[in-house]
C-alpha positions, 0 to 999 in steps of 0.5 A: 770565469773560474777554471775547472777545479777538482775537490776531494771529500771535505775539501773547499774552494774559495773564489772572489766576485767583483761588482762593477756597476755601469749605472746607479741603482739596484742590481741583482744577479747570480753565479751558476756553479756547474759540476758532476755532483748529483746536484749538477748546478748551484746558483749563488744569488748576488745583489748590490746597489750602485750609487752615482758619483758625485758632481763637482761644481764651480762658481764662477767658472772664471775670474778676472782680476783686472789691473794689478800693479806689478809686485802687488797682489789681489785675491778673489774667491770661487765656490766649489760644491758637491752634488749627488754624493760627496766629493773628495778633492785630491789636489789643485794645480795652477798653470802659472806662478802668477796665480796661486790658490789657498783656503783648502788643504788636501785631501778635502771632502765636500759633503753632498749639498755642501760647498767650500770656498777657495781663494785665488791670488794674482801677483803679476811679475811683469806688465801686460796681460796674464792668463792661467787656470787652476785645475781641481782634481777629485773623485767626481765624475766631473774631474778635473774642474778648471777655473779660468783666470785673467788679469793684467799687470801694470807698472808701478807709478813713481809719484813725485812732488814738484815745488816752486817758490818766488825768488828771494829779494836778497842776494842769495846763492841758493835755497834749501828744501825741508820736509816733514811728516806733520804740520809745523815740523820738525823738518829734515833737509832733502837737498844735498846742495843748495838749489840754485833754481826756484823749483825742486822735485821730490821723488823720494815720497811714498804712496798714500802719505802727506808731506809738509814743506818749507824752504830757506834762502842761503847766502854766500856765507852759508847762512840761512833765512827763516823758513818760508810759509809751509805747504803740504802735498798729499801723495795718492795711493797706487 
């Protein structure tokens, strides 16, 4: 409503109108200006077209990362789409530091009928079940759009190689254990002192590697025998 305004001859007055549609479609209307002039009313015709807000879609609506070793990570992807009209994404917020999002820079506009892929990574910080979400904020009518996230952190497995051998038929004070990364050597000794027993556990191995072992017998003077027959061990990956 415009308050009463008095205009002198030759004077003008400017006012603004706003269009705030409630639904999609064409809209027509008018503003009637009443005065004490000879033409007591003047109608100003108005028209406008309202377009529907875009709909933001998300598929799948949830991601389950399964079991992931603590300190390692696993990535999965989801697809964001725009329906009806284009949608501009303004931001994305993760509810937990164990889940992070990548693949998009904001603001990001998805054209109507098009889609964009987003990558979400789970990096557990401790053992046990983890849950969280990533919320996507946009100018769509369906905002925020939330991706539900689940995963389980598992403790890293510490692998080791257990070795055993037959005792020497000579008088010995112990045994040395050697390890190499290829068949036939070269080998490096992995025990600091001669091993009195006829078994040894090597806990310094790395996941996914293959190792080659030989042993020697040591007498009281510190002299070593020739290398034993070589054996190999494959350490599984996590």
